[in-house]
One Martini backbone bead per residue (centre of mass of N, CA, C, O) as a GRO file, in nm:
protein
  199
    1MET     BB    1   6.416  -2.761  -0.009
    2SER     BB    2   6.101  -2.765   0.084
    3ARG     BB    3   5.829  -2.933   0.156
    4ILE     BB    4   5.511  -2.991   0.076
    5HIS     BB    5   5.221  -2.923   0.266
    6CYS     BB    6   4.939  -3.005   0.414
    7ALA     BB    7   4.701  -2.789   0.548
    8ARG     BB    8   4.542  -3.008   0.718
    9CYS     BB    9   4.754  -3.255   0.820
   10LEU     BB   10   5.072  -3.155   0.782
   11ARG     BB   11   5.173  -3.330   0.568
   12PRO     BB   12   5.335  -3.435   0.332
   13GLN     BB   13   5.201  -3.452   0.023
   14SER     BB   14   5.310  -3.753  -0.025
   15HIS     BB   15   5.169  -3.814   0.291
   16CYS     BB   16   4.877  -3.779   0.284
   17LEU     BB   17   4.576  -3.846   0.510
   18CYS     BB   18   4.288  -3.746   0.423
   19ALA     BB   19   4.165  -4.016   0.295
   20LEU     BB   20   4.166  -4.154   0.604
   21ILE     BB   21   3.984  -3.937   0.717
   22PRO     BB   22   3.714  -3.903   0.883
   23SER     BB   23   3.349  -3.818   0.945
   24LEU     BB   24   3.240  -3.810   1.273
   25ALA     BB   25   2.978  -3.856   1.474
   26SER     BB   26   2.889  -3.718   1.810
   27ARG     BB   27   2.777  -3.664   2.126
   28THR     BB   28   3.049  -3.611   2.202
   29ARG     BB   29   3.265  -3.370   2.321
   30VAL     BB   30   3.594  -3.266   2.194
   31VAL     BB   31   3.871  -3.120   2.374
   32LEU     BB   32   4.187  -3.024   2.257
   33LEU     BB   33   4.491  -2.969   2.445
   34GLN     BB   34   4.782  -2.844   2.300
   35HIS     BB   35   5.103  -2.863   2.314
   36PRO     BB   36   5.327  -2.694   2.119
   37SER     BB   37   5.536  -2.942   2.094
   38GLU     BB   38   5.322  -3.124   1.914
   39VAL     BB   39   5.278  -2.997   1.634
   40GLY     BB   40   5.563  -3.121   1.499
   41HIS     BB   41   5.483  -3.398   1.525
   42ALA     BB   42   5.467  -3.671   1.330
   43LEU     BB   43   5.175  -3.760   1.442
   44ASN     BB   44   4.962  -3.582   1.569
   45THR     BB   45   4.687  -3.715   1.707
   46ALA     BB   46   4.502  -3.478   1.781
   47ARG     BB   47   4.451  -3.383   1.493
   48LEU     BB   48   4.322  -3.643   1.391
   49ALA     BB   49   4.081  -3.632   1.587
   50ALA     BB   50   3.968  -3.353   1.503
   51LEU     BB   51   3.930  -3.420   1.194
   52GLY     BB   52   3.738  -3.691   1.249
   53LEU     BB   53   3.555  -3.494   1.428
   54ARG     BB   54   3.281  -3.290   1.437
   55ASN     BB   55   3.279  -3.277   1.781
   56ALA     BB   56   3.563  -3.106   1.759
   57GLU     BB   57   3.855  -2.942   1.925
   58LEU     BB   58   4.155  -2.753   1.864
   59ARG     BB   59   4.404  -2.642   2.097
   60VAL     BB   60   4.687  -2.420   2.122
   61GLY     BB   61   4.889  -2.424   2.427
   62GLU     BB   62   4.932  -2.328   2.777
   63VAL     BB   63   4.727  -2.088   2.796
   64PHE     BB   64   4.359  -2.072   2.853
   65GLU     BB   65   4.159  -1.803   2.859
   66ASP     BB   66   3.883  -1.947   2.720
   67LEU     BB   67   3.789  -2.184   2.903
   68PRO     BB   68   3.518  -2.098   3.028
   69ALA     BB   69   3.366  -2.083   2.752
   70LEU     BB   70   3.433  -2.374   2.656
   71LEU     BB   71   3.285  -2.517   2.919
   72ALA     BB   72   2.998  -2.351   2.870
   73THR     BB   73   2.829  -2.589   2.750
   74PRO     BB   74   2.526  -2.659   2.696
   75GLY     BB   75   2.426  -2.995   2.807
   76TYR     BB   76   2.697  -3.061   2.952
   77ARG     BB   77   2.939  -3.269   3.087
   78VAL     BB   78   3.247  -3.231   3.254
   79GLY     BB   79   3.569  -3.381   3.157
   80LEU     BB   80   3.889  -3.509   3.241
   81LEU     BB   81   4.110  -3.694   3.045
   82PHE     BB   82   4.258  -3.821   3.339
   83PRO     BB   83   4.437  -3.948   3.560
   84GLY     BB   84   4.326  -4.051   3.900
   85ALA     BB   85   4.213  -4.122   4.210
   86GLU     BB   86   3.913  -3.970   4.139
   87ALA     BB   87   3.847  -4.110   3.888
   88GLN     BB   88   3.598  -4.170   3.662
   89VAL     BB   89   3.454  -4.429   3.512
   90LEU     BB   90   3.355  -4.489   3.213
   91ALA     BB   91   3.019  -4.499   3.073
   92GLY     BB   92   2.757  -4.565   2.916
   93TYR     BB   93   2.479  -4.389   2.853
   94ALA     BB   94   2.277  -4.635   2.907
   95ASP     BB   95   2.426  -4.677   3.217
   96THR     BB   96   2.327  -4.383   3.299
   97PRO     BB   97   2.134  -4.143   3.452
   98ASP     BB   98   2.306  -3.936   3.304
   99GLN     BB   99   2.222  -3.816   2.971
  100ARG     BB  100   2.433  -3.635   2.934
  101PRO     BB  101   2.680  -3.532   2.755
  102TRP     BB  102   3.007  -3.521   2.702
  103LEU     BB  103   3.284  -3.306   2.784
  104LEU     BB  104   3.597  -3.372   2.665
  105VAL     BB  105   3.906  -3.311   2.811
  106VAL     BB  106   4.225  -3.321   2.623
  107PRO     BB  107   4.537  -3.361   2.690
  108ASP     BB  108   4.838  -3.280   2.485
  109GLY     BB  109   5.120  -3.481   2.567
  110THR     BB  110   5.328  -3.539   2.760
  111TRP     BB  111   5.307  -3.600   3.081
  112ARG     BB  112   5.461  -3.340   3.159
  113LYS     BB  113   5.302  -3.145   2.973
  114ALA     BB  114   5.020  -3.207   3.079
  115ARG     BB  115   5.077  -3.121   3.372
  116LYS     BB  116   5.144  -2.828   3.294
  117LEU     BB  117   4.866  -2.750   3.194
  118LEU     BB  118   4.732  -2.787   3.469
  119HIS     BB  119   4.908  -2.585   3.625
  120LEU     BB  120   4.845  -2.328   3.424
  121ASN     BB  121   4.523  -2.440   3.460
  122PRO     BB  122   4.323  -2.448   3.722
  123LEU     BB  123   4.049  -2.519   3.588
  124LEU     BB  124   4.149  -2.784   3.473
  125ALA     BB  125   4.242  -2.919   3.742
  126ALA     BB  126   3.935  -2.896   3.869
  127LEU     BB  127   3.829  -3.103   3.712
  128PRO     BB  128   3.668  -3.373   3.661
  129ARG     BB  129   3.776  -3.699   3.638
  130VAL     BB  130   3.836  -3.925   3.369
  131THR     BB  131   3.834  -4.281   3.276
  132LEU     BB  132   3.947  -4.582   3.190
  133GLY     BB  133   3.912  -4.898   3.243
  134ALA     BB  134   3.962  -5.083   3.001
  135VAL     BB  135   4.267  -5.113   2.828
  136GLN     BB  136   4.378  -5.114   2.530
  137PRO     BB  137   4.626  -5.177   2.347
  138SER     BB  138   4.867  -5.026   2.190
  139ARG     BB  139   4.955  -4.925   1.841
  140TYR     BB  140   5.235  -4.793   1.930
  141ARG     BB  141   5.513  -4.961   1.796
  142VAL     BB  142   5.746  -4.703   1.804
  143ARG     BB  143   5.701  -4.700   2.125
  144LYS     BB  144   5.785  -4.656   2.447
  145ALA     BB  145   5.612  -4.693   2.714
  146PRO     BB  146   5.606  -4.517   3.014
  147GLU     BB  147   5.344  -4.693   3.081
  148GLU     BB  148   5.099  -4.879   3.165
  149GLY     BB  149   4.841  -4.798   2.938
  150ALA     BB  150   4.955  -4.623   2.729
  151LEU     BB  151   4.838  -4.360   2.511
  152SER     BB  152   4.739  -4.206   2.262
  153THR     BB  153   4.522  -3.967   2.197
  154VAL     BB  154   4.347  -4.113   1.983
  155GLU     BB  155   4.311  -4.372   2.145
  156ALA     BB  156   4.168  -4.250   2.390
  157VAL     BB  157   3.930  -4.134   2.237
  158VAL     BB  158   3.824  -4.394   2.112
  159GLN     BB  159   3.782  -4.554   2.372
  160ALA     BB  160   3.585  -4.357   2.500
  161LEU     BB  161   3.366  -4.358   2.273
  162ASN     BB  162   3.315  -4.667   2.271
  163VAL     BB  163   3.197  -4.660   2.558
  164LEU     BB  164   2.980  -4.427   2.548
  165GLU     BB  165   2.853  -4.514   2.231
  166VAL     BB  166   2.740  -4.772   2.254
  167PRO     BB  167   2.759  -4.941   1.942
  168VAL     BB  168   2.944  -4.737   1.852
  169VAL     BB  169   3.228  -4.702   1.628
  170PHE     BB  170   3.574  -4.529   1.618
  171ASP     BB  171   3.814  -4.682   1.456
  172ALA     BB  172   3.850  -4.495   1.199
  173LEU     BB  173   4.047  -4.290   1.343
  174LEU     BB  174   4.303  -4.508   1.312
  175ARG     BB  175   4.393  -4.516   1.018
  176PRO     BB  176   4.611  -4.285   1.004
  177PHE     BB  177   4.776  -4.395   1.240
  178ASP     BB  178   4.852  -4.670   1.113
  179ALA     BB  179   4.991  -4.547   0.864
  180LEU     BB  180   5.217  -4.401   1.019
  181ILE     BB  181   5.342  -4.649   1.149
  182GLU     BB  182   5.402  -4.803   0.888
  183GLY     BB  183   5.584  -4.577   0.772
  184GLN     BB  184   5.801  -4.587   0.997
  185ILE     BB  185   5.879  -4.884   0.957
  186ALA     BB  186   5.962  -4.861   0.661
  187ALA     BB  187   6.184  -4.641   0.705
  188MET     BB  188   6.362  -4.823   0.912
  189GLY     BB  189   6.303  -5.110   0.881
  190GLN     BB  190   6.249  -5.426   0.982
  191GLN     BB  191   6.512  -5.485   1.140
  192THR     BB  192   6.509  -5.236   1.320
  193TYR     BB  193   6.235  -5.285   1.444
  194VAL     BB  194   6.291  -5.560   1.571
  195ARG     BB  195   6.540  -5.473   1.740
  196ASN     BB  196   6.392  -5.209   1.895
  197HIS     BB  197   6.056  -5.314   1.936
  198LEU     BB  198   6.048  -5.660   1.987
  199ARG     BB  199   6.163  -5.702   2.304
   0.00000   0.00000   0.00000
């Protein structure tokens, strides 16, 4: 018999996160493009980000036929939140001459899957890239980071918004994420966690 899942956060009903998910307003529009393999992931942090931000949208797929319409949002400057040699470091709205808010496009998946999304969507790959300057350490304590400065999707979105919209703080988006991490540590047991993740 399968467990009943919450239709909103997709977690088992007994572990529903909806009470922890905020409803935050932002100047910045966030469009999350999620690789299908991430939908069933235990954390699914892109979904948490989309649920917690009023000005966010989550799309799932590999090829996004409606990308031109999605990116043609009047009044926004568009940037792909993804590292690259030419990536512009994000700065607060108050510190930049261009006062238009960003429409941040955020690919969600492993590095390999995110790069595949860029490969399959040339318009996506052609977008100007933006990146974080100083990256706060990841709170994703049950995963070995593939490289220094690697963040989960919700962490990257929070850090980007905290930079852009200072002094507004978006850390409330991390509450359900932190709860998920604590739940995973509790499920594996403290000894297993210490042995496998604190070395």
